[in-house]
C-alpha positions as CSV (number, residue, x, y, z in Angstrom):
1,M,0.0,0.0,0.0
2,N,1.1,3.6,-0.7
3,N,2.6,5.8,2.0
4,F,0.3,8.6,3.0
5,I,1.0,12.3,3.8
6,G,-1.3,14.8,5.4
7,D,-0.4,18.0,3.6
8,I,2.6,19.8,2.1
9,L,3.6,23.4,2.0
10,I,6.5,25.2,0.3
11,A,7.2,28.7,1.8
12,F,9.3,31.1,-0.2
13,N,11.3,34.0,1.2
14,S,9.3,33.8,4.4
15,L,10.3,34.1,8.0
16,C,6.9,32.9,9.0
17,N,6.9,29.3,10.2
18,P,3.5,27.7,9.4
19,S,1.2,27.2,12.4
20,I,-2.1,26.6,10.8
21,G,-2.8,23.0,9.9
22,R,-5.8,21.0,8.8
23,T,-6.0,19.2,12.1
24,N,-4.9,19.7,15.7
25,G,-2.4,16.9,15.2
26,P,1.4,17.1,14.9
27,P,2.9,20.4,13.8
28,W,4.4,21.1,10.4
29,H,7.7,19.3,9.9
30,L,10.6,20.8,8.0
31,E,11.5,18.3,5.3
32,S,14.2,20.3,3.4
33,S,15.2,23.9,2.8
34,L,17.6,26.3,1.0
35,S,18.1,29.9,1.8
36,E,15.1,31.0,-0.3
37,W,12.5,28.3,0.6
38,E,11.4,25.6,3.0
39,L,9.4,22.5,2.3
40,Y,7.1,21.4,5.1
41,S,4.9,18.4,5.6
42,Q,2.2,17.3,8.0
43,P,1.6,13.6,8.7
44,P,-1.9,12.0,8.5
45,S,-4.0,12.1,11.6
46,P,-7.0,10.0,12.9
47,T,-9.3,12.6,11.2
48,W,-7.4,13.1,8.0
49,K,-5.9,10.2,6.0
50,G,-4.4,12.7,3.5
51,F,-2.8,11.8,0.2
52,P,-0.8,8.8,-1.1
53,Y,2.7,10.1,-1.9
54,K,5.9,9.0,-3.4
55,R,9.2,10.9,-3.1
56,I,12.1,10.2,-5.5
57,Q,15.6,11.6,-5.0
58,H,17.8,12.0,-8.0
59,P,21.1,13.9,-8.5
60,E,19.3,16.6,-10.6
61,Y,15.7,16.4,-9.2
62,E,13.7,15.9,-6.1
63,I,10.3,14.5,-7.2
64,T,7.1,14.3,-5.2
65,L,4.0,12.6,-6.4
66,L,0.8,13.3,-4.5
67,G,-2.1,10.9,-5.2
68,E,-1.9,8.0,-7.5
69,V,-0.9,7.3,-11.2
70,F,-2.2,4.3,-13.2
71,L,0.2,3.8,-16.1
72,V,-1.3,2.7,-19.4
73,D,0.5,0.1,-21.4
74,Q,3.5,0.3,-19.2
75,P,4.7,-1.9,-16.3
76,K,4.0,-0.5,-12.8
77,D,7.7,-0.6,-11.9
78,K,8.3,2.1,-14.5
79,L,6.7,4.8,-12.4
80,D,10.0,6.3,-11.2
81,E,11.3,6.4,-14.8
82,T,8.1,8.0,-15.9
83,F,8.3,10.8,-13.4
84,L,11.9,11.5,-14.2
85,G,11.0,11.6,-17.8
86,I,8.3,14.2,-17.2
87,A,10.8,16.3,-15.1
88,R,13.3,16.1,-18.0
89,R,10.5,16.6,-20.6
90,S,11.4,13.5,-22.4
91,E,8.0,12.1,-21.4
92,S,4.6,13.7,-21.7
93,A,2.8,14.9,-18.6
94,N,-0.2,13.1,-20.1
95,L,1.1,10.0,-18.4
96,L,-0.2,11.5,-15.1
97,N,-3.3,9.4,-15.3
98,G,-4.9,9.4,-12.0
99,H,-6.1,11.6,-9.1
100,C,-2.7,13.3,-8.6
101,L,-0.2,16.1,-9.1
102,L,3.5,16.1,-9.5
103,L,6.0,18.5,-7.9
104,V,9.6,18.6,-9.0
105,W,12.5,20.7,-7.6
106,N,15.1,21.1,-10.3
107,K,18.4,21.2,-8.3
108,L,20.4,22.7,-11.1
109,T,18.1,25.8,-11.6
110,N,16.6,25.9,-8.1
111,H,13.2,26.2,-9.8
112,W,10.0,24.4,-8.8
113,H,7.8,22.8,-11.4
114,V,4.2,21.5,-10.8
115,W,2.1,19.4,-13.1
116,T,-1.6,19.1,-12.4
117,N,-3.6,16.2,-13.9
118,R,-6.0,16.6,-16.8
119,L,-9.1,17.6,-14.9
120,G,-7.3,19.2,-12.0
121,T,-8.8,16.9,-9.4
122,L,-6.1,17.4,-6.7
123,H,-5.8,21.0,-5.7
124,L,-2.7,22.9,-5.0
125,Y,-2.8,26.6,-4.0
126,Y,-0.4,29.4,-4.9
127,A,-0.1,32.7,-3.0
128,F,2.1,35.8,-3.6
129,D,1.6,38.9,-1.6
130,G,4.3,41.0,-3.4
131,S,7.2,39.7,-1.3
132,K,6.5,36.3,0.0
133,A,5.1,33.2,-1.9
134,A,3.7,29.8,-1.0
135,L,2.5,26.6,-2.6
136,G,0.5,24.0,-0.7
137,T,-2.4,21.6,-0.4
138,F,-4.1,23.4,2.5
139,F,-5.5,26.8,1.6
140,P,-5.4,28.4,5.1
141,S,-1.7,27.6,5.6
142,V,-0.8,29.0,2.2
143,A,-2.8,32.1,3.0
144,Q,-1.1,32.4,6.4
145,V,2.4,32.4,4.9
146,A,1.9,34.6,1.8
147,S,-1.4,36.4,1.5
148,A,-2.5,40.0,2.2
149,K,-5.9,38.4,2.7
150,Q,-7.9,41.0,0.7
151,C,-11.3,39.7,-0.3
152,D,-11.8,38.7,-3.9
153,A,-15.2,40.2,-4.5
154,D,-15.5,38.7,-8.0
155,G,-14.6,35.3,-6.6
156,L,-17.3,35.6,-3.9
157,T,-19.8,36.6,-6.6
158,G,-19.1,33.4,-8.3
159,F,-19.2,31.4,-5.1
160,F,-22.6,32.7,-4.1
161,N,-24.2,32.4,-7.5
162,F,-22.6,29.2,-8.7
163,G,-22.0,27.4,-5.5
164,F,-18.2,27.3,-6.2
165,F,-15.4,29.7,-7.0
166,P,-15.0,30.0,-10.7
167,Q,-11.7,30.0,-12.7
168,D,-8.7,29.8,-10.4
169,R,-10.2,32.2,-7.8
170,T,-10.3,31.8,-4.0
171,H,-11.6,33.9,-1.1
172,Y,-8.4,36.1,-1.5
173,K,-7.2,38.1,-4.5
174,D,-3.6,36.9,-4.1
175,V,-4.3,33.2,-3.6
176,K,-5.1,31.0,-6.7
177,V,-5.7,27.3,-7.3
178,L,-3.5,25.7,-10.0
179,R,-5.5,25.0,-13.2
180,P,-6.1,21.6,-14.8
181,A,-3.7,20.0,-17.4
182,S,-1.0,22.5,-16.6
183,E,2.6,22.9,-15.9
184,Y,3.7,25.7,-13.6
185,E,7.2,26.9,-13.1
186,F,8.3,29.0,-10.1
187,N,11.8,30.4,-9.4
188,S,13.7,30.1,-6.2
189,R,11.8,33.0,-4.6
190,G,8.4,31.6,-5.6
191,L,7.7,34.0,-8.4
192,L,5.6,32.4,-11.2
193,V,7.9,32.1,-14.3
194,S,5.5,30.3,-16.6
195,H,2.2,28.6,-16.9
196,K,1.1,26.5,-19.9
197,R,-1.4,23.7,-20.7
198,Y,0.2,20.4,-21.8
199,W,-3.1,18.9,-23.0
200,D,-6.2,20.4,-24.6
201,W,-9.6,19.0,-25.4
202,N,-9.8,17.5,-28.9
203,F,-13.3,16.3,-29.9
204,K,-13.0,14.0,-32.9
205,P,-16.2,11.9,-33.2
206,D,-15.8,8.6,-35.0
207,Y,-18.8,8.5,-37.3
208,G,-17.5,5.3,-39.0
209,R,-17.8,3.3,-35.8
210,T,-21.2,1.7,-35.2
211,F,-23.2,2.3,-32.0
212,N,-22.8,-1.4,-31.0
213,T,-19.0,-1.2,-31.5
214,T,-18.9,1.9,-29.3
215,V,-20.8,0.2,-26.5
216,S,-18.4,-2.8,-26.8
217,E,-15.3,-0.8,-26.7
218,L,-16.4,1.4,-23.9
219,N,-17.2,-1.7,-21.8
220,S,-13.8,-3.1,-22.6
221,I,-12.0,0.1,-21.6
222,F,-14.0,0.6,-18.5
223,R,-13.3,-3.0,-17.3
224,E,-9.6,-2.3,-17.7
225,V,-9.8,0.9,-15.7
226,I,-11.8,-0.8,-12.9
227,S,-9.3,-3.7,-12.8
228,D,-6.4,-1.2,-12.4
229,Q,-8.2,0.7,-9.6
230,T,-9.2,-2.4,-7.6
231,D,-5.8,-4.1,-8.0
232,S,-4.3,-2.8,-4.7
233,G,-5.5,-1.8,-1.3
234,R,-8.8,-2.2,0.4
235,V,-11.5,-0.6,-1.8
236,A,-15.0,0.6,-1.0
237,I,-17.7,1.4,-3.5
238,P,-20.5,3.8,-2.6
239,I,-23.6,2.7,-4.5
240,S,-26.5,5.0,-5.4
241,G,-29.8,4.5,-7.2
242,G,-28.3,5.8,-10.4
243,L,-26.3,4.3,-13.3
244,D,-22.7,5.1,-12.6
245,S,-22.1,3.2,-9.5
246,R,-23.9,0.1,-10.9
247,T,-21.7,0.4,-14.0
248,I,-18.6,0.2,-11.7
249,V,-20.1,-2.8,-9.9
250,G,-20.8,-4.6,-13.2
251,A,-17.2,-4.0,-14.3
252,L,-15.7,-5.7,-11.3
253,N,-13.8,-8.8,-12.0
254,D,-14.4,-11.9,-9.8
255,E,-11.5,-11.3,-7.5
256,A,-12.4,-7.7,-6.8
257,S,-16.1,-8.7,-6.2
258,Q,-15.0,-10.9,-3.4
259,S,-12.9,-8.2,-1.7
260,V,-14.5,-4.8,-2.2
261,Y,-16.7,-3.3,0.5
262,A,-20.0,-1.7,-0.8
263,Y,-22.1,0.8,1.1
264,S,-24.9,3.3,0.5
265,Y,-26.5,6.1,2.5
266,G,-29.9,7.6,2.6
267,Y,-31.8,10.2,4.5
268,T,-34.3,7.8,6.1
269,D,-34.3,4.1,7.1
270,S,-36.7,3.5,4.2
271,S,-34.6,5.3,1.6
272,V,-35.3,4.2,-2.0
273,E,-31.7,4.9,-2.8
274,V,-30.4,2.5,-0.2
275,S,-33.0,-0.1,-1.2
276,I,-31.8,0.0,-4.8
277,A,-28.1,0.0,-3.7
278,R,-28.7,-3.1,-1.6
279,K,-30.2,-5.0,-4.6
280,I,-27.2,-4.0,-6.8
281,A,-24.8,-5.2,-4.1
282,L,-26.6,-8.5,-3.5
283,S,-26.9,-9.1,-7.3
284,S,-23.1,-9.0,-7.4
285,N,-22.5,-10.8,-4.1
286,L,-20.8,-7.8,-2.5
287,N,-20.3,-7.3,1.2
288,F,-22.8,-4.4,1.8
289,R,-23.7,-2.0,4.6
290,A,-26.5,0.6,4.6
291,F,-26.3,3.9,6.5
292,T,-28.9,6.5,7.4
293,I,-27.5,10.0,7.5
294,Q,-27.9,11.6,10.9
295,P,-27.9,15.3,12.0
296,Y,-24.1,15.3,12.3
297,L,-23.2,18.7,10.8
298,F,-23.0,20.9,13.9
299,D,-21.0,18.4,15.8
300,E,-18.5,18.1,12.9
301,I,-18.6,21.6,11.5
302,Q,-15.0,22.4,12.3
303,H,-13.8,19.2,10.8
304,V,-16.0,19.6,7.6
305,T,-14.7,23.1,7.2
306,S,-11.1,22.0,7.5
307,C,-11.7,19.3,4.8
308,L,-13.6,21.5,2.3
309,E,-11.7,24.7,3.2
310,G,-14.8,26.9,2.6
311,F,-14.9,26.2,-1.1
312,N,-18.4,24.6,-1.3
313,D,-21.7,24.3,0.5
314,M,-20.8,22.0,3.3
315,T,-24.2,20.3,3.3
316,Q,-23.5,18.8,-0.1
317,C,-21.0,16.3,1.3
318,R,-23.1,13.9,3.2
319,Q,-20.2,11.3,3.2
320,A,-18.9,13.3,6.2
321,D,-21.3,11.3,8.4
322,V,-19.9,7.9,7.4
323,M,-16.2,8.3,6.5
324,D,-14.9,7.4,9.9
325,Q,-16.7,4.0,9.6
326,I,-15.7,3.5,5.9
327,G,-12.1,4.3,6.9
328,H,-12.0,1.2,9.1
329,K,-13.0,-1.0,6.1
330,A,-11.1,0.6,3.2
331,D,-8.1,2.6,2.1
332,Y,-9.7,3.8,-1.1
333,V,-13.2,4.8,-2.3
334,L,-14.1,4.1,-5.9
335,G,-16.4,7.0,-6.9
336,G,-18.8,7.2,-9.8
337,H,-18.3,11.0,-10.2
338,L,-18.5,12.4,-13.8
339,G,-20.2,9.5,-15.4
340,D,-23.6,11.1,-15.6
341,L,-22.0,14.1,-17.3
342,I,-19.8,12.5,-20.0
343,L,-22.2,9.7,-20.8
344,D,-25.3,11.9,-21.3
345,D,-26.0,14.8,-23.6
346,A,-26.0,18.4,-22.5
347,G,-29.3,19.3,-24.2
348,L,-27.7,21.0,-27.2
349,L,-27.7,18.2,-29.7
350,E,-29.7,20.2,-32.3
351,M,-27.8,23.4,-31.8
352,T,-25.5,24.8,-34.5
353,P,-24.2,28.3,-35.3
354,N,-27.2,28.7,-37.5
355,N,-29.6,28.5,-34.6
356,L,-27.5,29.3,-31.6
357,S,-25.2,32.3,-31.4
358,E,-22.1,32.6,-29.1
359,S,-24.0,35.0,-26.9
360,D,-26.9,32.5,-26.7
361,F,-24.4,29.8,-25.7
362,L,-23.0,32.1,-22.9
363,S,-26.6,32.7,-21.7
364,L,-27.3,28.9,-21.6
365,A,-24.0,28.3,-19.7
366,L,-25.0,30.8,-17.1
367,K,-28.5,29.5,-16.8
368,K,-27.2,26.0,-16.2
369,T,-24.8,27.2,-13.5
370,I,-26.5,29.9,-11.5
371,K,-28.3,28.6,-8.4
372,K,-31.8,29.4,-7.2
373,G,-31.4,31.1,-3.9
374,A,-28.5,33.4,-5.0
375,D,-30.7,36.5,-5.2
376,W,-30.8,37.1,-1.5
377,L,-27.0,36.8,-1.3
378,N,-26.6,39.2,-4.2
379,E,-28.9,41.8,-2.6
380,K,-27.8,41.6,1.0
381,I,-24.0,40.8,0.6
382,L,-22.7,41.4,-2.8
383,A,-24.4,44.8,-3.2
384,N,-22.0,46.1,-0.6
385,L,-18.9,44.4,-2.0
386,I,-19.3,45.1,-5.8
387,S,-21.0,48.5,-5.9
388,E,-19.4,49.3,-9.3
389,Q,-20.8,46.3,-11.2
390,A,-23.9,44.2,-11.0
391,P,-23.4,40.5,-10.2
392,D,-24.7,39.4,-13.6
393,T,-22.1,41.5,-15.3
394,I,-19.2,40.0,-13.3
395,L,-20.6,36.4,-13.8
396,G,-21.0,37.0,-17.5
397,N,-17.4,38.4,-17.9
398,M,-15.9,35.5,-16.0
399,T,-17.9,32.9,-17.9
400,R,-17.2,34.5,-21.2
401,D,-13.5,34.3,-20.5
402,E,-13.7,30.6,-19.8
403,I,-15.9,29.8,-22.8
404,E,-13.6,31.8,-25.1
405,S,-10.9,29.2,-24.7
406,L,-13.3,26.4,-25.7
407,K,-14.4,27.8,-29.1
408,T,-12.2,25.4,-31.0
409,I,-14.8,22.7,-30.0
410,A,-17.4,23.2,-32.7
411,D,-20.0,20.8,-31.3
412,Y,-22.0,22.8,-28.8
413,D,-23.2,19.8,-26.8
414,F,-19.7,18.6,-26.1
415,R,-18.4,22.2,-25.5
416,M,-21.0,22.6,-22.8
417,K,-19.9,19.4,-21.1
418,V,-16.3,20.5,-21.3
419,F,-17.2,23.9,-19.8
420,K,-18.8,22.1,-16.9
421,M,-15.8,19.9,-16.4
422,E,-13.4,22.8,-16.5
423,Q,-15.4,24.8,-14.0
424,Y,-18.0,22.9,-11.9
425,C,-16.2,19.6,-11.8
426,F,-12.8,21.3,-11.2
427,R,-13.9,23.6,-8.5
428,F,-17.0,22.0,-6.9
429,T,-16.8,18.2,-7.4
430,A,-13.1,18.0,-6.8
431,T,-13.4,19.9,-3.6
432,G,-15.9,17.4,-2.4
433,F,-13.4,14.6,-2.9
434,R,-11.6,15.9,0.2
435,M,-14.6,14.9,2.3
436,Y,-13.7,11.3,1.7
437,Q,-10.1,11.8,2.8
438,P,-10.7,11.6,6.6
439,G,-11.1,7.8,5.9
440,A,-10.0,6.9,2.4
441,F,-8.5,8.3,-0.8
442,P,-10.7,8.7,-3.8
443,R,-10.1,6.7,-7.0
444,L,-12.0,8.1,-10.0
445,P,-12.6,5.7,-12.9
446,F,-14.7,8.0,-15.1
447,Y,-11.9,10.6,-14.8
448,D,-9.3,8.1,-16.2
449,N,-7.5,9.4,-19.3
450,R,-8.6,6.3,-21.2
451,I,-12.3,7.1,-20.6
452,I,-11.8,10.8,-21.4
453,D,-10.0,10.0,-24.6
454,F,-12.7,7.6,-25.7
455,I,-15.7,9.8,-24.9
456,S,-13.9,12.4,-27.1
457,T,-14.5,10.1,-30.1
458,I,-18.2,9.4,-29.4
459,P,-20.7,11.4,-31.6
460,S,-22.8,13.5,-29.3
461,S,-26.0,12.0,-30.7
462,Q,-25.0,8.6,-29.3
463,T,-25.0,9.9,-25.8
464,K,-28.5,11.2,-25.9
465,N,-30.5,10.3,-22.8
466,R,-27.6,8.0,-21.7
467,K,-28.4,5.4,-24.3
468,I,-24.8,4.1,-24.6
469,Q,-24.5,3.5,-20.9
470,I,-28.0,2.0,-20.7
471,E,-27.2,-0.3,-23.6
472,L,-23.9,-1.3,-22.0
473,L,-25.7,-2.3,-18.8
474,K,-28.4,-4.2,-20.6
475,R,-26.0,-6.1,-22.9
476,Y,-23.2,-7.0,-20.4
477,Y,-24.8,-6.8,-17.0
478,P,-28.6,-7.6,-17.4
479,D,-29.1,-8.5,-13.8
480,L,-28.1,-4.9,-12.9
481,A,-30.2,-3.5,-15.7
482,K,-33.3,-5.2,-14.2
483,I,-32.9,-3.2,-11.0
484,K,-34.8,0.0,-10.7
485,W,-33.2,3.3,-11.9
486,Q,-34.2,5.7,-9.1
487,K,-34.6,8.7,-11.5
488,Y,-37.4,7.0,-13.4
489,D,-38.7,4.5,-10.7
490,A,-38.3,1.8,-13.3
491,N,-35.7,-0.6,-14.6
492,L,-33.7,-0.1,-17.8
493,Y,-36.1,-2.2,-19.8
494,Q,-39.1,-0.1,-18.8
495,Y,-37.9,3.4,-17.9
496,Q,-38.8,4.8,-21.4
497,H,-42.5,4.4,-20.4
498,F,-42.0,6.8,-17.5
499,D,-44.6,9.2,-18.8
500,T,-47.0,6.7,-20.4
501,W,-48.2,3.4,-18.9
502,L,-46.0,3.8,-15.8
503,L,-47.7,7.1,-14.9
504,P,-50.7,5.7,-13.0
505,G,-48.4,3.7,-10.8
506,R,-46.3,6.8,-10.0
507,F,-49.4,8.8,-9.2
508,L,-50.7,6.0,-6.9
509,K,-47.4,6.0,-5.0
510,K,-47.4,9.8,-4.6
511,A,-51.0,9.7,-3.4
512,T,-50.2,7.0,-0.9
513,R,-47.3,9.0,0.5
514,K,-49.6,12.0,0.9
515,I,-52.4,10.0,2.6
516,L,-50.0,8.3,5.0
517,K,-48.1,11.6,5.5
518,Q,-44.8,10.0,4.6
519,E,-42.1,12.5,4.6
520,V,-39.8,12.6,1.5
521,I,-36.4,14.0,2.3
522,Q,-34.3,14.7,-0.8
523,R,-31.5,17.0,0.5
524,N,-29.0,16.8,3.2
525,W,-29.8,20.3,4.5
526,E,-33.2,19.1,5.4
527,V,-31.7,16.5,7.7
528,Q,-29.2,18.9,9.2
529,F,-31.4,22.0,9.6
530,L,-35.0,20.9,10.1
531,N,-34.7,19.7,13.7
532,P,-34.1,21.5,17.1
533,T,-30.4,20.8,17.1
534,G,-30.0,22.1,13.5
535,K,-32.1,25.2,14.3
536,Q,-30.0,26.0,17.3
537,G,-26.8,25.4,15.3
538,L,-27.9,27.8,12.5
539,Y,-28.8,30.5,14.9
540,Q,-25.5,30.1,16.7
541,W,-23.4,30.2,13.5
542,L,-25.4,33.0,11.8
543,L,-26.6,35.2,14.7
544,S,-24.1,35.0,17.6
545,D,-22.6,38.3,18.7
546,G,-19.1,39.0,17.3
547,L,-19.3,36.7,14.2
548,R,-17.2,37.9,11.3
549,L,-20.1,37.1,9.0
550,H,-21.7,40.3,10.4
551,D,-19.0,42.3,8.6
552,F,-20.6,41.2,5.4
553,V,-24.3,41.2,6.2
554,E,-26.4,42.8,9.0
555,A,-27.6,40.4,11.7
556,S,-31.1,41.8,11.3
557,H,-31.2,40.5,7.7
558,L,-30.0,37.1,8.8
559,E,-32.7,36.9,11.5
560,K,-35.5,37.7,9.0
561,L,-34.0,35.1,6.6
562,L,-34.0,32.4,9.2
563,A,-37.5,33.2,10.4
564,S,-38.7,32.9,6.8
565,F,-36.7,29.8,6.2
566,Y,-38.2,27.9,9.1
567,Q,-41.7,29.1,8.2
568,N,-41.3,27.8,4.6
569,P,-38.1,25.9,3.8
570,T,-37.6,25.6,0.1
571,A,-34.7,24.5,-2.1
572,A,-33.8,28.1,-2.8
573,S,-33.8,29.3,0.8
574,G,-32.0,26.1,1.8
575,Y,-29.3,27.0,-0.6
576,T,-29.1,30.5,0.7
577,V,-28.8,29.4,4.4
578,S,-26.3,26.7,3.5
579,M,-24.0,29.1,1.8
580,L,-24.2,31.6,4.6
581,L,-23.3,28.8,7.1
582,T,-20.4,27.8,4.9
583,L,-19.1,31.3,4.8
584,S,-19.5,31.9,8.5
585,A,-17.7,28.7,9.5
586,W,-14.9,29.5,7.1
587,L,-14.5,33.1,8.4
588,E,-14.3,31.8,12.0
589,R,-11.7,29.3,10.9
590,Q,-9.5,32.2,9.8
591,R,-9.3,33.8,13.2
């Protein structure tokens, strides 16, 4: 099994020894240093397993890999040679296939080089305040060493409206997150020398390949990926009521099926999601455990804030309630993230330059990204921060900048998916991966380079309504296809009748729930907030005297919001309250 490390930090030209860590465990340890910089590390702790890491010493380079790399068509014992080749530029950084990033100190030039993976799933932050600089995996420690801590109003505009920080922005103007598929070079004083992408999206649909062949090849590639990612360590698979986790389960080989640990979590003991997951696990003879998510948040709020670092709505990561227990059973979690995006269409299959302008595409991108519930945040907080520009102007400008770099992708449907991967998946989904790391390190089969390369050859029309994935399950894993798909309350042989002959049955179920007054809980914030403990916690974190949140919004506005929320909790007001709680907890963490 890989060695693990808690976090790393490189401080340039700084007399400030880092004192802020992710946990209250051991202090930062000085690993190596020169006159201009110091490299620190923190070990894992009982509440933060951290990152697999590998360190390679060479006469010319000191190489550190964070995360894991799964080499394609090369022996596993060639990893060291591969990393050395990337450092020397005799090998492509495209070989960094995994949830990882590579840091290299060039001993001859005294420069630092960082390579992120294709989709930027493992985050590294860079700060420069005009004199000091820092690189590290934990945002607060990077900011402590080398940030003037001036609020990035544009970044917060994105945070409140999108639910994540767009581009490479963070809470502070002078702290950035390193972008995907990139090489960064920093000199001995930590100044950014260069930044360039080593890989770009290249959509080349293969119209000569039949649909059936596409399904067959996708299954073959995916089985290879799953075999690689279950070949070492103790692996857990979270199963949902959707298609992606059951596709992973189907692709397991016999040996992996005997050893993986499957689990699912729902919001009630009678959760439909858990019921479906149990059937999927039993169909494949997997060891399975079901969990019911409890009102954990206010007991764990400091821990959740440390893991997510204030970058997404903390109620979105319900795995926080179970990761301690999962960590006793597994070292790695095999997540189904991204599958529902890359194996579905984006709703733009019929769109061409003849019927959709670039400005229309921008409007659609914004519409798909802006959250309901942001209006209150815009009015009560952002109006005081960005008086010179309206939020929609700032959001439009940032989104336009990001879309501009994607115009080489002529297919609008694929371009929209890439936009989401470069923004939402990079800044929101990848942040959520950290909430697994108190117990286990994420492995991400749908992010594998082999999958990304293959979906870049699939004509967008073949992904409509997930028909490739559905056909794959029906053809190769029929027992799993016969199990209900939660989204449609029907299996994969019947779901297409969702709005026809299945409609009376759906109506009857809904009527029965109403008559029996069966509560349907669909969101984690309902579990965390709509109870006496949750209400007390919200009032404490939003209304207590002396909170830094009150520097941004008057307590009287918050009091009215909470009163309205508890009178009529909706998806929009739930989002508003969750984002305020996330900001407040993050602000208090910075004291």
